[in-house]
VEXBALUM-537879 format. One record per residue (C-alpha): residue number from 1; residue in one letter; chain; x, y, z. Coordinates in nm, 3 decimals. Each point is the difference from the previous one (the first is absolute). Example, Ala and Ser with C-alpha at 12.3 -4.5 7.8 and 13.67 -1.06 7.14 Angstrom:
! VEXBALUM-537879
+-----+---------+--------+---------+---------+---------+
| num | residuo | cadena |    east |   north |      up |
+-----+---------+--------+---------+---------+---------+
|   1 |       A |      A |   1.230 |  -0.450 |   0.780 |
|   2 |       S |      A |   0.137 |   0.344 |  -0.066 |
+-----+---------+--------+---------+---------+---------+
! end
This chain:
! VEXBALUM-537879
+-----+---------+--------+---------+---------+---------+
| num | residuo | cadena |    east |   north |      up |
+-----+---------+--------+---------+---------+---------+
|   1 |       M |      A |   9.738 |   9.431 |  12.084 |
|   2 |       A |      A |  -0.062 |  -0.354 |   0.121 |
|   3 |       P |      A |   0.059 |  -0.299 |  -0.230 |
|   4 |       T |      A |  -0.296 |  -0.062 |  -0.225 |
|   5 |       L |      A |   0.015 |  -0.379 |  -0.018 |
|   6 |       D |      A |  -0.027 |  -0.280 |   0.251 |
|   7 |       I |      A |   0.339 |  -0.169 |   0.026 |
|   8 |       E |      A |  -0.176 |  -0.329 |   0.085 |
|   9 |       K |      A |  -0.125 |  -0.021 |  -0.360 |
|  10 |       L |      A |   0.347 |   0.020 |  -0.153 |
|  11 |       Q |      A |   0.137 |  -0.316 |  -0.156 |
|  12 |       P |      A |   0.370 |  -0.079 |  -0.040 |
|  13 |       G |      A |   0.096 |   0.103 |  -0.352 |
|  14 |       D |      A |  -0.253 |   0.286 |  -0.022 |
|  15 |       L |      A |   0.134 |   0.315 |  -0.161 |
|  16 |       I |      A |  -0.032 |   0.317 |   0.204 |
|  17 |       E |      A |  -0.032 |   0.333 |  -0.183 |
|  18 |       I |      A |   0.090 |   0.302 |   0.215 |
|  19 |       S |      A |  -0.087 |   0.351 |  -0.114 |
|  20 |       R |      A |   0.298 |   0.234 |   0.025 |
|  21 |       G |      A |  -0.177 |   0.293 |  -0.160 |
|  22 |       R |      A |   0.122 |   0.019 |  -0.360 |
|  23 |       Y |      A |   0.100 |  -0.365 |  -0.021 |
|  24 |       Q |      A |  -0.078 |  -0.335 |   0.158 |
|  25 |       H |      A |   0.244 |  -0.204 |   0.208 |
|  26 |       W |      A |  -0.040 |  -0.378 |  -0.013 |
|  27 |       A |      A |   0.069 |  -0.284 |   0.242 |
|  28 |       V |      A |  -0.089 |  -0.367 |   0.028 |
|  29 |       Y |      A |  -0.167 |  -0.130 |   0.315 |
|  30 |       T |      A |   0.198 |  -0.285 |   0.158 |
|  31 |       G |      A |  -0.219 |  -0.072 |   0.302 |
|  32 |       D |      A |  -0.005 |   0.088 |   0.371 |
|  33 |       G |      A |  -0.038 |   0.369 |  -0.080 |
|  34 |       Y |      A |   0.317 |   0.024 |  -0.212 |
|  35 |       V |      A |   0.072 |   0.102 |  -0.358 |
|  36 |       V |      A |   0.301 |  -0.023 |  -0.228 |
|  37 |       H |      A |   0.072 |   0.296 |  -0.225 |
|  38 |       V |      A |   0.273 |   0.167 |  -0.202 |
|  39 |       A |      A |   0.092 |   0.344 |   0.125 |
|  40 |       P |      A |   0.259 |   0.249 |  -0.119 |
|  41 |       P |      A |   0.168 |   0.186 |   0.288 |
|  42 |       C |      A |  -0.247 |   0.292 |  -0.015 |
|  43 |       E |      A |  -0.319 |  -0.212 |   0.000 |
|  44 |       G |      A |  -0.205 |  -0.016 |   0.317 |
|  45 |       P |      A |  -0.340 |   0.072 |   0.149 |
|  46 |       G |      A |  -0.104 |   0.356 |  -0.070 |
|  47 |       A |      A |   0.286 |   0.040 |  -0.247 |
|  48 |       G |      A |  -0.217 |   0.230 |  -0.209 |
|  49 |       S |      A |   0.185 |   0.235 |  -0.230 |
|  50 |       S |      A |   0.340 |  -0.090 |   0.150 |
|  51 |       S |      A |  -0.046 |  -0.339 |  -0.165 |
|  52 |       V |      A |   0.074 |   0.176 |  -0.328 |
|  53 |       M |      A |   0.361 |  -0.096 |   0.081 |
|  54 |       S |      A |  -0.095 |  -0.362 |  -0.073 |
|  55 |       V |      A |   0.005 |   0.099 |  -0.368 |
|  56 |       V |      A |   0.379 |   0.029 |   0.015 |
|  57 |       A |      A |   0.064 |  -0.299 |   0.228 |
|  58 |       D |      A |   0.176 |  -0.289 |  -0.171 |
|  59 |       R |      A |   0.002 |  -0.241 |   0.294 |
|  60 |       A |      A |  -0.261 |  -0.110 |   0.251 |
|  61 |       V |      A |  -0.027 |  -0.240 |   0.290 |
|  62 |       V |      A |  -0.252 |  -0.281 |   0.030 |
|  63 |       K |      A |  -0.148 |   0.035 |   0.346 |
|  64 |       R |      A |  -0.235 |  -0.198 |   0.222 |
|  65 |       E |      A |  -0.187 |   0.237 |   0.226 |
|  66 |       F |      A |  -0.318 |   0.019 |   0.200 |
|  67 |       L |      A |  -0.283 |   0.110 |  -0.231 |
|  68 |       W |      A |  -0.095 |   0.302 |   0.212 |
|  69 |       N |      A |   0.362 |   0.124 |   0.000 |
|  70 |       V |      A |  -0.001 |   0.000 |  -0.381 |
|  71 |       V |      A |  -0.351 |   0.143 |  -0.037 |
|  72 |       G |      A |   0.030 |   0.268 |   0.267 |
|  73 |       D |      A |  -0.295 |   0.238 |  -0.038 |
|  74 |       D |      A |  -0.039 |  -0.062 |  -0.373 |
|  75 |       D |      A |  -0.304 |  -0.162 |  -0.161 |
|  76 |       W |      A |   0.049 |  -0.359 |  -0.111 |
|  77 |       R |      A |  -0.187 |  -0.293 |  -0.144 |
|  78 |       V |      A |   0.044 |  -0.357 |  -0.117 |
|  79 |       N |      A |   0.046 |   0.016 |  -0.376 |
|  80 |       N |      A |   0.009 |  -0.336 |  -0.172 |
|  81 |       D |      A |  -0.172 |   0.146 |  -0.307 |
|  82 |       L |      A |   0.244 |  -0.171 |  -0.238 |
|  83 |       D |      A |  -0.153 |  -0.333 |   0.114 |
|  84 |       N |      A |  -0.255 |   0.071 |  -0.276 |
|  85 |       E |      A |   0.282 |   0.006 |  -0.255 |
|  86 |       Y |      A |   0.259 |  -0.245 |   0.136 |
|  87 |       H |      A |  -0.011 |  -0.315 |   0.209 |
|  88 |       P |      A |   0.141 |   0.076 |   0.347 |
|  89 |       R |      A |   0.257 |  -0.234 |   0.148 |
|  90 |       P |      A |  -0.088 |  -0.176 |   0.327 |
|  91 |       G |      A |   0.038 |   0.222 |   0.307 |
|  92 |       S |      A |   0.258 |  -0.227 |   0.162 |
|  93 |       I |      A |   0.226 |   0.024 |  -0.306 |
|  94 |       I |      A |  -0.041 |   0.378 |  -0.018 |
|  95 |       V |      A |   0.090 |   0.035 |   0.368 |
|  96 |       N |      A |   0.296 |  -0.241 |  -0.017 |
|  97 |       E |      A |   0.146 |   0.181 |  -0.299 |
|  98 |       A |      A |  -0.061 |   0.342 |   0.158 |
|  99 |       M |      A |   0.180 |  -0.110 |   0.317 |
| 100 |       Q |      A |   0.303 |  -0.109 |  -0.204 |
| 101 |       W |      A |   0.038 |   0.358 |  -0.123 |
| 102 |       V |      A |  -0.013 |   0.165 |   0.345 |
| 103 |       G |      A |   0.314 |   0.194 |   0.082 |
| 104 |       K |      A |   0.134 |   0.003 |  -0.353 |
| 105 |       V |      A |   0.100 |   0.320 |  -0.177 |
| 106 |       V |      A |  -0.151 |  -0.010 |  -0.348 |
| 107 |       P |      A |   0.021 |   0.217 |  -0.312 |
| 108 |       Y |      A |  -0.277 |   0.258 |   0.002 |
| 109 |       S |      A |  -0.159 |   0.217 |  -0.265 |
| 110 |       V |      A |  -0.329 |   0.180 |   0.041 |
| 111 |       F |      A |  -0.069 |  -0.085 |  -0.366 |
| 112 |       S |      A |   0.110 |  -0.364 |  -0.028 |
| 113 |       R |      A |   0.083 |  -0.152 |   0.341 |
| 114 |       N |      A |  -0.228 |   0.160 |   0.257 |
| 115 |       C |      A |  -0.201 |  -0.140 |   0.291 |
| 116 |       E |      A |  -0.299 |  -0.081 |  -0.221 |
| 117 |       H |      A |   0.217 |  -0.194 |  -0.247 |
| 118 |       F |      A |   0.142 |  -0.191 |   0.297 |
| 119 |       V |      A |  -0.333 |  -0.108 |   0.154 |
| 120 |       N |      A |  -0.164 |  -0.084 |  -0.334 |
| 121 |       N |      A |   0.297 |  -0.218 |  -0.084 |
| 122 |       L |      A |  -0.042 |  -0.181 |   0.333 |
| 123 |       R |      A |  -0.376 |  -0.053 |  -0.036 |
| 124 |       Y |      A |  -0.035 |  -0.057 |  -0.374 |
| 125 |       G |      A |   0.349 |  -0.056 |  -0.136 |
| 126 |       K |      A |  -0.060 |   0.319 |  -0.204 |
| 127 |       H |      A |   0.238 |   0.294 |   0.022 |
| 128 |       E |      A |  -0.268 |   0.266 |  -0.043 |
| 129 |       S |      A |  -0.095 |   0.340 |   0.140 |
| 130 |       R |      A |  -0.339 |   0.139 |  -0.094 |
| 131 |       Q |      A |   0.087 |   0.344 |   0.132 |
| 132 |       V |      A |   0.309 |   0.012 |  -0.223 |
| 133 |       N |      A |  -0.207 |  -0.125 |  -0.296 |
| 134 |       Q |      A |  -0.260 |   0.269 |   0.070 |
| 135 |       A |      A |   0.267 |   0.269 |   0.026 |
| 136 |       K |      A |   0.142 |  -0.113 |  -0.335 |
| 137 |       R |      A |  -0.345 |   0.020 |  -0.161 |
| 138 |       I |      A |  -0.052 |   0.350 |   0.139 |
| 139 |       A |      A |   0.345 |   0.110 |  -0.118 |
| 140 |       L |      A |  -0.061 |  -0.142 |  -0.347 |
| 141 |       A |      A |  -0.339 |   0.166 |  -0.018 |
| 142 |       A |      A |   0.149 |   0.329 |   0.118 |
| 143 |       G |      A |   0.286 |  -0.042 |  -0.246 |
| 144 |       G |      A |  -0.250 |  -0.072 |  -0.276 |
| 145 |       T |      A |  -0.197 |   0.308 |   0.097 |
| 146 |       V |      A |   0.317 |   0.208 |   0.004 |
| 147 |       A |      A |   0.102 |  -0.141 |  -0.337 |
| 148 |       V |      A |  -0.340 |   0.071 |  -0.153 |
| 149 |       F |      A |  -0.008 |   0.349 |   0.151 |
| 150 |       G |      A |   0.358 |   0.061 |  -0.118 |
| 151 |       G |      A |  -0.095 |  -0.125 |  -0.344 |
| 152 |       I |      A |  -0.295 |   0.236 |  -0.016 |
| 153 |       L |      A |   0.216 |   0.292 |   0.112 |
| 154 |       G |      A |   0.265 |  -0.096 |  -0.256 |
| 155 |       F |      A |  -0.259 |  -0.022 |  -0.274 |
| 156 |       L |      A |  -0.145 |   0.339 |   0.096 |
| 157 |       A |      A |   0.349 |   0.153 |   0.006 |
| 158 |       L |      A |   0.072 |  -0.152 |  -0.340 |
| 159 |       M |      A |  -0.326 |   0.136 |  -0.136 |
| 160 |       R |      A |   0.070 |   0.342 |   0.150 |
| 161 |       G |      A |   0.350 |  -0.012 |  -0.148 |
| 162 |       N |      A |  -0.141 |  -0.091 |  -0.340 |
| 163 |       R |      A |  -0.242 |   0.290 |   0.015 |
| 164 |       T |      A |   0.281 |   0.236 |   0.101 |
| 165 |       S |      A |   0.225 |  -0.126 |  -0.281 |
| 166 |       D |      A |  -0.293 |   0.027 |  -0.244 |
| 167 |       R |      A |  -0.041 |   0.366 |   0.099 |
| 168 |       N |      A |   0.373 |   0.062 |  -0.035 |
| 169 |       T |      A |   0.003 |  -0.136 |  -0.355 |
| 170 |       E |      A |  -0.293 |   0.218 |  -0.115 |
+-----+---------+--------+---------+---------+---------+
! end
């Protein structure tokens, strides 16, 4: 699949969201067709389900690579949606700071120090990942559902037990 956006419209400091199937990989555009991104050893274009190994990675490398090498055949888009919530830093500052990180090995956690945390911190000074926040909400909702369902089953078992003990005492 060909890239879906015109590279000429990209501005230094834009955040690039790359669809990797079940999750999104993030990079920051630095100009001249290049991006800076955080990648655990198993992350790459077309990583697909093998990228599940990124869950256990505890280190990653900050890389500067040609946009198309990072995107590969995956869908991508500019995603500066948090501009509605936070004031973005100037593009030149974002790019300068991103370039200072290139080549460094950094702590990595899919839950607290992933590629989205990295780029949002560069653009907004906010260490945030919407996909992690969404996953937490889903897990809490599922946990709440499980708890409610478990509570109902427990109540029914208790009621059944009470009826059985009532019959045994008659």
